[in-house]
C-alpha positions as CSV (number, residue, x, y, z in Angstrom):
1,M,15.7,1.5,-20.6
2,A,19.3,0.9,-20.9
3,A,19.6,-1.7,-18.1
4,C,17.0,-4.5,-17.8
5,S,18.4,-5.7,-14.5
6,S,16.7,-2.8,-12.7
7,F,13.3,-4.1,-13.8
8,C,13.8,-7.8,-13.3
9,P,13.3,-9.0,-9.7
10,Q,16.0,-11.3,-8.5
11,R,13.5,-14.1,-7.7
12,P,13.4,-17.6,-9.2
13,L,10.7,-17.9,-11.9
14,Q,8.9,-21.2,-11.4
15,L,5.4,-22.1,-12.8
16,R,3.0,-23.4,-10.3
17,R,-0.8,-22.8,-10.5
18,K,-3.6,-23.5,-8.1
19,T,-7.3,-23.1,-8.6
20,I,-9.2,-20.8,-6.3
21,S,-12.9,-21.6,-5.6
22,R,-15.6,-19.4,-7.1
23,L,-15.9,-16.0,-5.5
24,P,-19.3,-15.6,-3.8
25,I,-20.3,-12.4,-5.6
26,K,-22.5,-11.3,-8.5
27,P,-22.7,-13.4,-11.6
28,Q,-20.6,-11.1,-13.6
29,F,-17.8,-11.7,-11.0
30,S,-18.4,-15.4,-10.6
31,V,-15.7,-17.0,-12.7
32,Q,-13.2,-19.8,-12.1
33,V,-9.9,-18.0,-11.5
34,K,-6.3,-18.9,-11.0
35,A,-3.8,-17.2,-8.8
36,F,-0.2,-16.6,-9.8
37,S,2.5,-15.6,-7.4
38,S,5.3,-13.4,-8.5
39,Q,7.5,-16.5,-8.9
40,E,4.9,-18.3,-11.1
41,S,4.8,-16.3,-14.3
42,S,7.7,-15.6,-16.7
43,A,8.7,-12.0,-17.1
44,P,8.4,-10.5,-20.6
45,P,11.4,-10.2,-22.8
46,K,13.7,-7.3,-22.2
47,D,12.4,-5.3,-25.2
48,E,8.8,-5.7,-23.9
49,I,9.4,-4.1,-20.5
50,P,7.6,-0.7,-20.3
51,A,10.1,2.0,-21.0
52,R,8.1,4.9,-19.7
53,V,6.1,4.6,-16.5
54,G,3.5,7.0,-15.1
55,F,2.4,7.3,-11.5
56,L,-0.7,9.2,-10.3
57,G,-1.3,9.9,-6.6
58,L,1.6,10.3,-4.2
59,G,0.1,9.8,-0.8
60,I,1.2,7.5,2.0
61,M,1.3,4.6,-0.4
62,G,1.9,6.1,-3.8
63,S,5.0,8.0,-2.9
64,P,7.1,5.1,-1.7
65,M,5.9,2.9,-4.5
66,A,6.9,5.5,-7.1
67,Q,10.3,6.0,-5.3
68,N,11.0,2.3,-5.6
69,L,10.4,2.4,-9.3
70,I,12.7,5.4,-9.7
71,K,15.4,3.8,-7.6
72,A,15.2,0.7,-9.7
73,G,16.1,2.8,-12.8
74,C,12.6,3.2,-14.3
75,D,11.8,6.3,-16.3
76,V,8.9,7.7,-14.1
77,T,6.6,10.6,-14.7
78,V,4.5,11.7,-11.8
79,W,1.4,13.8,-11.0
80,N,-0.4,14.7,-7.8
81,R,-3.2,17.2,-7.0
82,T,-0.8,18.9,-4.5
83,K,2.2,19.5,-6.7
84,S,4.6,19.8,-3.7
85,K,4.2,16.1,-3.1
86,C,5.9,15.5,-6.4
87,D,9.0,17.5,-5.5
88,P,10.8,14.8,-3.5
89,L,10.4,12.4,-6.5
90,I,11.4,15.0,-9.0
91,S,14.6,15.4,-7.0
92,L,15.2,11.7,-7.4
93,G,14.9,11.9,-11.2
94,A,11.2,11.7,-11.9
95,K,9.6,13.9,-14.6
96,Y,6.4,15.9,-13.9
97,K,3.3,16.6,-15.8
98,S,0.4,18.9,-14.8
99,S,-2.5,16.5,-15.4
100,P,-3.2,12.7,-15.5
101,E,-4.0,13.1,-19.2
102,E,-0.5,14.4,-19.9
103,V,1.1,11.6,-17.8
104,A,-0.9,8.9,-19.6
105,A,-0.1,10.4,-23.0
106,S,3.6,10.4,-22.3
107,C,3.9,6.9,-20.8
108,D,3.5,3.3,-21.8
109,V,2.0,2.1,-18.5
110,T,0.4,4.4,-16.0
111,F,-0.3,3.5,-12.3
112,A,-2.9,5.2,-10.2
113,M,-3.1,5.1,-6.4
114,L,-6.0,7.2,-5.2
115,A,-7.8,7.5,-1.8
116,D,-11.3,6.5,-2.7
117,P,-13.7,5.5,-5.5
118,E,-14.6,9.1,-6.3
119,S,-11.0,10.2,-6.7
120,A,-10.2,7.1,-8.7
121,V,-13.0,7.8,-11.2
122,D,-12.2,11.5,-11.4
123,V,-8.5,11.0,-12.1
124,A,-9.2,8.3,-14.7
125,C,-12.3,9.6,-16.4
126,G,-12.8,13.3,-15.4
127,K,-11.7,16.4,-17.1
128,H,-8.0,16.1,-18.2
129,G,-8.2,12.5,-16.8
130,A,-5.9,9.7,-17.7
131,A,-8.4,8.3,-20.2
132,G,-7.9,11.4,-22.4
133,G,-4.2,10.4,-22.8
134,M,-4.7,6.7,-23.4
135,S,-4.5,5.0,-26.8
136,P,-3.9,1.5,-28.2
137,R,-0.7,-0.2,-26.9
138,K,-0.9,1.8,-23.6
139,G,-1.9,0.4,-20.2
140,Y,-3.6,1.7,-17.1
141,V,-3.1,0.0,-13.8
142,D,-5.4,1.1,-11.0
143,I,-3.9,0.3,-7.6
144,S,-6.6,2.1,-5.6
145,T,-8.9,0.3,-3.3
146,V,-12.4,0.7,-4.8
147,D,-15.5,-1.4,-5.2
148,G,-16.0,-3.7,-8.2
149,E,-18.5,-1.5,-10.0
150,T,-16.1,1.5,-9.8
151,S,-13.3,-0.6,-11.2
152,K,-15.5,-1.8,-14.1
153,L,-16.5,1.8,-14.8
154,I,-12.9,2.9,-15.0
155,S,-12.0,-0.1,-17.1
156,A,-14.8,0.7,-19.6
157,H,-13.5,4.3,-20.0
158,I,-9.9,3.2,-20.5
159,K,-10.7,0.3,-22.9
160,S,-12.9,2.6,-25.0
161,T,-9.6,4.3,-26.1
162,G,-8.1,1.0,-27.2
163,A,-5.8,0.8,-24.2
164,L,-5.6,-2.1,-21.7
165,F,-6.8,-2.0,-18.1
166,L,-5.6,-3.9,-15.0
167,E,-6.9,-3.4,-11.4
168,A,-4.2,-4.1,-8.9
169,P,-5.2,-3.1,-5.3
170,V,-2.5,-4.0,-2.8
171,S,-2.4,-5.7,0.6
172,G,0.0,-3.9,2.8
173,S,0.5,-0.4,4.3
174,K,3.2,2.2,4.5
175,K,6.2,0.1,5.6
176,P,5.6,-2.7,3.1
177,A,5.2,0.0,0.4
178,E,8.6,1.5,1.4
179,D,10.3,-1.9,1.5
180,G,8.8,-3.2,-1.8
181,Q,6.9,-5.9,0.1
182,L,3.3,-5.3,-1.1
183,I,0.9,-8.0,-2.4
184,F,-0.8,-7.2,-5.6
185,L,-4.4,-8.5,-6.2
186,T,-4.8,-8.1,-10.0
187,A,-7.6,-8.7,-12.5
188,G,-8.3,-7.5,-16.0
189,D,-6.3,-7.7,-19.2
190,K,-3.9,-10.7,-18.8
191,S,-1.5,-9.2,-21.4
192,L,-1.1,-6.0,-19.4
193,Y,-0.6,-8.2,-16.3
194,E,2.4,-9.9,-18.0
195,T,3.8,-6.6,-19.3
196,A,3.5,-4.9,-15.9
197,A,4.8,-7.9,-13.9
198,P,8.5,-6.7,-13.6
199,L,7.2,-3.3,-12.3
200,L,4.9,-5.1,-9.8
201,D,7.8,-7.1,-8.6
202,I,9.8,-4.0,-7.9
203,M,7.0,-2.7,-5.7
204,G,5.9,-6.0,-4.2
205,K,6.8,-9.4,-2.9
206,S,4.0,-11.3,-4.6
207,R,1.2,-10.9,-7.1
208,F,-2.0,-12.8,-7.9
209,Y,-4.0,-12.7,-11.1
210,L,-7.7,-13.3,-10.3
211,G,-9.4,-13.1,-13.7
212,D,-12.1,-10.6,-14.7
213,V,-12.2,-7.0,-13.5
214,G,-13.9,-6.8,-10.1
215,N,-12.3,-9.9,-8.7
216,G,-9.2,-8.0,-7.5
217,A,-11.4,-5.3,-5.9
218,A,-13.5,-8.0,-4.2
219,M,-10.5,-9.8,-2.8
220,K,-9.0,-6.6,-1.4
221,L,-12.3,-5.6,0.3
222,V,-12.6,-9.1,1.9
223,V,-9.0,-8.8,3.2
224,N,-9.5,-5.4,4.6
225,M,-12.8,-6.3,6.1
226,I,-11.0,-9.1,8.1
227,M,-8.2,-6.7,9.0
228,G,-10.6,-4.1,10.4
229,S,-12.5,-6.6,12.4
230,M,-9.3,-8.1,13.8
231,M,-8.1,-4.6,14.9
232,A,-11.4,-3.9,16.7
233,S,-11.3,-7.2,18.6
234,F,-7.6,-6.7,19.5
235,S,-8.5,-3.2,20.8
236,E,-11.2,-4.8,23.1
237,G,-8.7,-7.3,24.4
238,L,-6.1,-4.7,25.2
239,L,-8.6,-2.6,27.2
240,L,-10.1,-5.5,29.0
241,S,-6.7,-6.8,30.1
242,E,-5.9,-3.4,31.6
243,K,-9.3,-3.1,33.3
244,V,-8.8,-6.5,35.1
245,G,-5.3,-5.5,36.3
246,L,-3.2,-7.2,33.6
247,D,-0.4,-5.6,31.8
248,P,-1.5,-5.1,28.1
249,K,2.1,-5.2,27.0
250,V,2.4,-8.7,28.3
251,L,-0.8,-9.6,26.5
252,V,0.8,-8.5,23.2
253,E,3.8,-10.8,24.0
254,V,1.5,-13.7,24.9
255,I,-0.5,-13.3,21.6
256,S,2.8,-13.1,19.6
257,Q,3.8,-16.6,20.8
258,G,0.4,-18.4,20.2
259,A,-1.8,-19.6,17.4
260,I,-3.4,-16.2,16.9
261,S,-0.1,-14.4,16.4
262,A,-0.2,-11.8,13.7
263,P,2.4,-9.3,12.6
264,M,-0.2,-6.6,12.9
265,Y,-0.6,-7.2,16.6
266,S,3.1,-7.1,17.3
267,M,3.6,-4.0,15.2
268,K,0.6,-2.0,16.5
269,G,0.2,-3.3,20.0
270,P,3.1,-1.5,21.8
271,S,2.1,2.0,20.4
272,M,-1.6,1.4,21.1
273,V,-0.8,0.7,24.8
274,Q,0.8,4.1,24.9
275,S,-2.2,5.7,23.0
276,L,0.1,6.5,20.1
277,Y,-1.2,6.0,16.5
278,P,1.5,6.9,13.9
279,T,-0.2,6.7,10.6
280,A,0.6,3.7,8.3
281,F,-3.0,3.2,7.1
282,P,-5.4,6.0,7.9
283,L,-8.5,5.2,9.9
284,K,-10.7,6.9,7.4
285,H,-9.5,4.5,4.7
286,Q,-10.2,1.5,6.9
287,Q,-13.7,2.7,7.5
288,K,-14.2,3.3,3.8
289,D,-13.1,-0.2,3.0
290,L,-15.4,-1.7,5.7
291,R,-18.3,0.3,4.2
292,L,-17.5,-1.0,0.7
293,A,-17.1,-4.6,2.0
294,L,-20.4,-4.4,3.7
295,G,-22.0,-3.2,0.5
296,L,-20.4,-6.1,-1.3
297,A,-21.8,-8.6,1.3
298,E,-25.3,-7.1,1.1
299,S,-25.2,-7.5,-2.7
300,V,-25.0,-11.2,-2.3
301,S,-27.0,-11.5,0.9
302,Q,-24.0,-12.6,3.0
303,A,-24.4,-11.8,6.7
304,T,-21.4,-9.9,8.2
305,P,-22.4,-8.9,11.7
306,I,-18.9,-8.8,13.1
307,A,-17.7,-6.5,10.3
308,A,-20.8,-4.3,10.7
309,A,-20.2,-3.9,14.4
310,A,-16.5,-3.0,13.8
311,N,-17.6,-0.5,11.2
312,E,-19.6,1.4,13.8
313,L,-16.6,1.7,16.0
314,Y,-14.5,3.2,13.2
315,K,-17.4,5.6,12.5
316,V,-17.3,6.7,16.2
317,A,-13.5,7.2,16.0
318,K,-13.9,9.3,12.8
319,A,-16.6,11.4,14.3
320,H,-14.2,12.3,17.1
321,G,-11.4,13.6,14.8
322,L,-9.3,10.5,14.4
323,S,-9.7,10.1,10.6
324,D,-6.1,10.8,9.8
325,N,-4.6,8.7,12.6
326,D,-3.6,5.1,12.0
327,F,-6.6,2.7,11.9
328,S,-5.3,1.3,15.3
329,A,-6.8,4.5,16.8
330,V,-10.1,2.7,16.7
331,I,-9.3,1.6,20.2
332,E,-10.2,5.2,21.3
333,A,-13.8,4.5,20.3
334,L,-13.9,1.8,23.0
335,K,-12.6,4.0,25.8
336,G,-15.1,5.5,28.2
337,K,-14.5,9.1,27.3
338,L,-15.6,8.6,23.7
339,Q,-18.4,6.2,24.5
340,E,-19.9,8.8,26.9
341,R,-19.7,11.6,24.2
342,S,-21.2,9.4,21.4
């Protein structure tokens, strides 16, 4: 790339490390890990910044993330199963390849943002998958939200080619993706983490390195388990306030000024009161993440009754055609009309 400034986030780089306690998961995951924010690790020298970047998967999250890389001056090559989703990025200057394998073969670092574990494995390891185009000195960064075992499977395929692997699921939805304000939860090859750091900083506001492959996936599932449970409880509160004669809009304001204030409530509450659910994070993906989180909890015999109850509500909402709505549409599963039909 001609100009390094487009890759280098304008943030002070200051080293500060803190130890995170052991993660309560299987022995292969249980390692002492350290977290690094985007300010805590020096970016690589200019000549080590990846010159060619691939991006696989251009959905609600992938498209704005790839756009931010293009707008920052990166040389980006894209692929998506539905080719038409590539067209807006091509118009911004992206190149296009007809398979993940071709993208990986033509790029130094390839990112993948897929909807579920099955898609992530297929794109990485299937016929004409990215692994077929990987080789030593290349890197594969999987941003998809998957379980740890899936991430390890993909890692094994990628690393068998001599390439490097980093899992980097994100905390954040459509708006943070558009604004470059995502949080990356990474694990895997530390050298690839350092190489990809300037690219992560274009797409996000912070990044954490969590050690071995599987730890990033576990952290993301725990975060989304909490988020899904919070939304289910918030939905109950909105409906109860209305049933007892209170104004749910006032409830949203009261919550916003107290100890349980959360940006999610302030952002989602006003539209939920109007039964509007513009999609930022699809309900089907929230239910998938709850399912994976419950599987993780079961694998270590950790009781999660609240998350399990929330998962059932999301399943009801899915069964009534709300899969592609925002996950805040789970409130519909608590309304009488759906309860009666379930």
